[in-house]
C-alpha positions in Angstrom: 277.2 120.6 201.7 274.0 120.1 199.9 273.7 117.3 197.3 272.2 119.8 194.8 275.6 121.6 195.0 277.6 118.5 194.6 275.8 117.0 191.6 274.9 118.6 188.3 271.9 116.9 186.8 271.2 117.1 183.0 268.6 119.7 182.1 264.9 118.8 182.8 262.7 117.4 180.2 259.5 119.3 179.2 257.5 116.7 181.1 254.3 118.6 180.7 254.3 118.1 176.9 254.8 114.3 177.4 251.7 112.2 177.4 251.9 109.4 180.0 250.2 107.0 177.6 252.6 107.9 174.8 255.5 107.4 177.3 254.4 103.9 178.0 252.7 104.8 181.1 256.1 105.1 182.9 256.2 108.8 183.8 253.0 109.4 185.6 251.3 108.6 188.8 250.5 104.8 188.6 249.1 102.2 190.8 251.4 101.1 193.6 254.0 98.4 192.7 256.6 99.0 195.3 257.1 99.4 199.0 259.6 102.2 198.9 258.9 105.6 197.3 256.4 108.5 197.3 252.8 107.5 197.6 249.3 109.3 197.5 245.6 108.8 197.4 244.4 110.1 194.1 240.8 110.6 192.8 237.7 112.5 194.0 235.3 109.7 194.6 237.0 106.4 194.7 240.4 107.0 196.2 243.2 105.0 194.5 246.6 104.7 196.0 249.3 105.6 193.5 253.1 106.0 193.5 254.6 109.1 192.0 257.3 108.8 189.4 260.9 109.1 190.4 262.8 111.6 188.2 266.3 111.5 189.7 268.5 109.8 192.3 271.8 111.1 193.8 273.9 109.2 196.3 276.8 110.6 198.1 278.9 108.0 200.2 281.6 109.3 202.5 283.7 106.7 204.6 286.0 107.9 207.3 287.8 105.2 209.1 285.1 102.7 210.1 282.1 105.1 209.8 280.0 105.6 206.7 277.8 108.6 206.0 275.3 108.2 203.2 273.2 110.9 201.7 270.4 109.9 199.4 268.5 112.5 197.4 265.3 111.4 195.5 263.4 113.7 193.3 259.8 112.8 192.7 257.1 114.7 190.6 253.4 114.8 190.9 252.2 113.8 187.3 248.4 113.6 187.1 246.9 111.1 184.6 246.9 112.4 180.9 243.7 113.1 179.0 244.9 110.3 176.4 245.0 113.0 173.6 248.6 113.6 173.9 248.6 116.4 176.5 248.9 116.6 180.3 245.9 117.9 182.2 246.4 121.6 182.8 247.6 122.4 186.4 244.2 124.0 187.3 242.3 120.8 186.2 244.0 118.7 188.9 244.1 119.2 192.6 247.0 119.0 195.1 247.5 115.7 196.6 248.8 114.6 200.0 251.8 112.3 199.5 253.7 110.0 201.8 257.3 109.0 201.5 258.0 105.5 202.8 261.4 103.8 203.4 262.6 100.9 205.5 264.2 100.9 208.9 267.6 99.3 208.9 269.1 97.8 211.9 272.6 98.8 210.8 271.8 102.5 209.8 270.8 105.5 211.9 268.7 108.4 210.4 270.8 111.4 211.0 268.7 114.0 209.1 265.7 114.0 206.7 265.0 116.9 204.5 261.9 117.6 202.4 261.8 120.2 199.7 258.5 121.3 198.2 258.7 124.0 195.7 260.9 126.7 197.3 260.4 125.4 200.8 262.8 123.2 202.6 261.9 121.7 205.9 263.7 119.2 208.2 261.7 116.4 209.6 261.9 115.8 213.3 260.5 113.0 215.3 258.0 114.4 217.8 255.4 112.9 220.1 252.6 111.6 217.8 249.8 114.1 219.0 252.1 117.1 218.9 253.5 116.2 215.5 250.0 115.7 214.0 248.8 119.1 215.5 251.7 121.0 213.9 251.1 119.2 210.6 247.4 119.8 210.4 247.8 123.4 211.2 250.2 123.8 208.3 248.0 122.0 205.9 244.9 124.1 207.0 246.8 127.2 206.0 247.7 125.9 202.7 251.4 125.5 203.4 253.4 122.5 202.6 254.2 120.4 205.7 255.9 117.1 206.6 255.1 114.6 209.4 257.5 111.7 210.0 256.2 108.6 211.9 257.8 105.5 213.0 256.4 102.5 214.8 257.9 100.0 217.2 256.1 97.3 215.2 256.5 98.6 211.6 259.6 98.1 209.7 259.0 101.4 207.8 259.4 105.0 208.3 256.7 107.3 206.9 257.2 110.9 206.0 253.9 112.6 205.1 254.3 115.6 202.7 251.1 117.8 202.3 249.9 120.0 199.4 251.9 118.7 196.5 250.5 120.6 193.5 250.2 119.1 190.0 253.5 118.8 188.3 255.3 120.0 191.3 258.4 118.2 192.6 259.2 116.8 196.0 262.8 116.4 196.8 263.5 114.0 199.7 267.1 113.9 201.2 268.0 111.3 203.7 271.2 111.3 205.7 272.1 107.8 207.2 275.1 106.8 209.4 276.5 103.4 209.7 279.6 101.5 210.8 281.6 99.3 208.6 281.6 95.6 209.2 284.6 93.4 209.5 285.0 90.3 207.3 288.3 88.3 206.8 290.4 91.1 208.6 289.0 93.7 206.2 286.4 96.5 206.6 283.4 96.3 204.2 280.3 98.3 203.6 277.1 97.4 201.7 274.4 99.8 200.7 271.1 98.0 200.7 269.1 98.2 197.5 265.8 98.3 199.4 266.5 101.9 200.4 265.7 102.9 196.8 262.4 102.9 194.8 262.4 101.1 191.5 264.8 102.6 189.1 264.5 102.4 185.3 266.1 103.7 182.2 264.0 107.0 182.6 265.6 107.9 186.0 268.7 109.8 186.1 271.1 108.3 188.6 274.3 109.8 190.0 276.8 108.3 192.6 279.7 109.8 194.4 282.1 108.1 196.9 284.9 109.4 199.0 287.2 107.5 201.4 289.2 109.1 204.1 291.4 107.4 206.7 293.6 108.0 209.7 294.4 111.6 210.2 
């Protein structure tokens, strides 16, 4: 099933009425401070790399015998800088930005599926040959559609999922499905979920976790 069906988040805040300055600068696009998360180049003349605020995280862990299936759902939002008068910029005063989701490769985990939802569109990222993938992505961007492009490198320790045309105040939902095997320690099976799979989480981020263990039959 979909994580949206499994988890019931609390109601969304009226984020457009909250000034980023009045909110301690925590809930707006801000200069990059992390390696994992959703990033973009912002600004018309001097492009500044920023990270988009994380709103919610949901994690579903299912263990069946010695296999673990992890589904992680991150919800980010494009929050342009405020006008420092207590109000957000109107949506028509800021332009869509091209954003990239970055997360680390882990030797003990295999990416089973990666879904990106932009507005009412959901697409599944697939690893294609670089030129073919880039061509499909640029075609979608040229027609004004949301698009995703997933890249991985033999030398880089990160995956990069490029998401196009994220409008002001629009959300991007990234759902990652990972598969791993449990390790054996002292005659027992154990599982560890690496924290570096997650962007920085603070008190403003709603976090939900669900675990289910099955065995044998």
